[in-house]
C-alpha positions as CSV (number, residue, x, y, z in Angstrom):
1,M,2.0,8.6,15.8
2,S,4.6,8.5,13.2
3,K,5.0,9.1,9.8
4,R,4.9,5.2,8.9
5,D,1.7,5.0,10.7
6,D,0.3,8.4,8.7
7,I,1.6,7.2,5.5
8,V,-0.2,3.5,5.9
9,N,-3.2,5.0,7.2
10,E,-3.5,7.3,4.5
11,L,-3.1,4.8,2.1
12,I,-5.9,2.3,3.4
13,R,-8.2,5.5,3.5
14,R,-7.9,6.1,-0.1
15,L,-8.5,2.2,-0.6
16,K,-11.5,2.3,1.6
17,L,-13.0,5.1,-0.9
18,Q,-12.3,3.5,-4.0
19,F,-13.4,-0.3,-2.4
20,S,-15.9,0.0,-0.1
21,N,-17.7,-3.2,-0.2
22,T,-14.1,-4.7,0.7
23,Y,-12.7,-6.7,3.4
24,Y,-9.1,-5.4,4.7
25,F,-6.6,-7.5,6.4
26,Q,-3.0,-6.8,7.7
27,G,-0.6,-9.4,6.0
28,D,-2.5,-12.1,4.7
29,G,-5.3,-12.2,7.7
30,G,-5.5,-16.2,7.7
31,V,-6.2,-16.0,3.6
32,W,-5.9,-19.7,3.5
33,G,-9.7,-20.9,3.9
34,V,-10.9,-17.5,4.1
35,W,-10.4,-16.7,0.5
36,G,-13.4,-18.3,-0.4
37,R,-16.0,-16.4,1.8
38,Q,-14.9,-12.9,2.7
39,L,-14.5,-11.2,-1.4
40,P,-13.8,-9.0,-2.6
41,A,-10.5,-8.5,0.4
42,I,-7.8,-6.6,0.3
43,H,-4.3,-7.6,1.9
44,Y,-1.5,-4.8,2.6
45,Y,1.8,-5.7,4.2
46,E,3.9,-2.9,5.2
47,M,8.1,-4.7,4.2
48,P,11.2,-3.8,5.5
49,A,12.2,0.0,5.3
50,S,15.3,1.1,4.5
51,W,17.0,4.1,6.5
52,E,19.5,6.2,4.8
53,L,21.6,8.7,6.8
54,V,21.0,12.4,5.3
55,K,22.6,14.5,8.2
56,P,22.9,13.6,11.9
57,G,19.6,13.2,13.3
58,M,17.9,13.1,9.7
59,Y,16.9,10.0,7.7
60,T,15.4,9.5,4.1
61,V,13.4,6.0,4.8
62,T,12.3,3.9,1.8
63,L,9.2,2.1,2.9
64,P,7.9,-1.0,0.5
65,I,4.2,-1.4,0.9
66,Q,2.5,-4.3,-1.0
67,I,-1.2,-4.1,-1.5
68,E,-3.0,-6.7,-3.0
69,Y,-6.7,-7.2,-3.9
70,F,-8.8,-10.6,-4.4
71,T,-11.8,-11.0,-6.2
72,K,-14.3,-13.8,-7.7
73,L,-13.2,-13.7,-11.7
74,R,-16.1,-13.0,-13.4
75,L,-14.9,-14.5,-17.0
76,K,-12.3,-17.6,-16.8
77,T,-10.6,-16.4,-19.8
78,G,-10.3,-13.0,-19.0
79,L,-7.8,-13.2,-16.3
80,Y,-5.8,-10.8,-17.4
81,E,-8.5,-8.4,-19.1
82,E,-10.2,-7.9,-15.3
83,G,-6.7,-8.0,-13.6
84,R,-5.6,-5.0,-15.7
85,E,-8.7,-3.1,-14.7
86,K,-8.3,-4.0,-10.9
87,L,-4.7,-3.0,-11.2
88,E,-5.8,0.2,-12.8
89,E,-8.4,0.7,-10.0
90,L,-5.9,0.5,-7.4
91,Q,-3.5,2.7,-8.7
92,Q,-6.6,5.3,-9.3
93,A,-7.1,5.1,-5.6
94,I,-3.6,5.2,-4.4
95,E,-2.2,7.8,-6.8
96,L,-4.7,11.1,-6.0
97,D,-1.4,13.6,-5.8
98,E,2.3,13.6,-6.1
99,R,3.3,13.3,-2.5
100,L,0.6,11.6,-0.3
101,S,-1.0,14.6,1.3
102,K,-3.1,13.9,4.4
103,E,-6.8,14.9,3.8
104,L,-7.7,18.6,5.1
105,T,-4.1,19.0,6.1
106,P,-2.6,22.6,4.4
107,S,0.7,21.0,3.3
108,G,0.5,18.1,5.2
109,D,2.7,16.1,2.3
110,L,3.9,12.6,3.7
111,A,6.0,11.5,1.2
112,Y,8.5,13.3,-1.1
113,T,7.8,10.3,-4.4
114,Y,6.7,7.5,-4.8
115,S,6.5,5.0,-7.3
116,I,5.7,1.4,-8.5
117,V,8.4,-1.4,-8.2
118,S,6.4,-4.5,-9.0
119,D,2.9,-5.7,-10.4
120,E,1.3,-8.6,-10.4
121,I,-1.8,-10.6,-12.2
122,I,-2.8,-13.9,-10.8
123,E,-5.5,-16.9,-10.7
124,V,-4.3,-17.9,-6.9
125,M,-7.2,-20.8,-6.9
126,D,-9.9,-21.4,-10.0
127,N,-11.7,-18.3,-10.6
128,L,-10.0,-16.5,-7.4
129,L,-8.2,-12.8,-9.4
130,G,-5.5,-11.6,-7.3
131,V,-3.4,-8.7,-8.6
132,G,-0.5,-7.1,-6.2
133,V,1.1,-3.9,-6.6
134,I,4.4,-2.9,-4.2
135,Y,4.9,1.1,-3.8
136,E,7.9,2.0,-2.8
137,I,7.3,5.3,-0.5
138,K,10.1,7.7,0.4
139,F,9.7,10.4,3.2
140,T,12.4,12.2,5.3
141,E,12.3,11.0,9.3
142,R,14.1,12.6,12.4
143,F,15.6,10.9,14.9
144,L,14.4,13.1,17.9
145,G,16.4,11.2,20.7
146,Y,20.3,12.3,18.3
147,Q,20.7,15.3,20.5
148,K,20.0,13.3,24.0
149,Y,22.2,10.6,22.6
150,R,25.3,12.5,21.0
151,H,28.4,12.9,22.7
């Protein structure tokens, strides 16, 4: 498994601890037509990563991951109050440590830093609250074939 796979798996593990009775979808999961029936739901998107060469065979990778949480709105006039609560719950689930360490792994740091690029609170449809956050996760990755292809 790649470090990218480990990072995504760790994020999902953390979300499932916080949001236990929730449906999980990679991408949109065919949400149109399902939103009213499978709630609450979390959708996560792995966005295009950028790779910056540090030295031959070593890259710094920036991976944006978008996480969206959908639930029924408790009170129509409380969109932003409820939205801020859910955004805070998402942050609490993800931000357990500074380097996204794998559970039960000594010095199993997966990333050297991460940050929130943007967040949003929206009413997707009548009485359907959607909150989203985009994390940028930075980590190093080796290209193990470097020596093989070196001339």
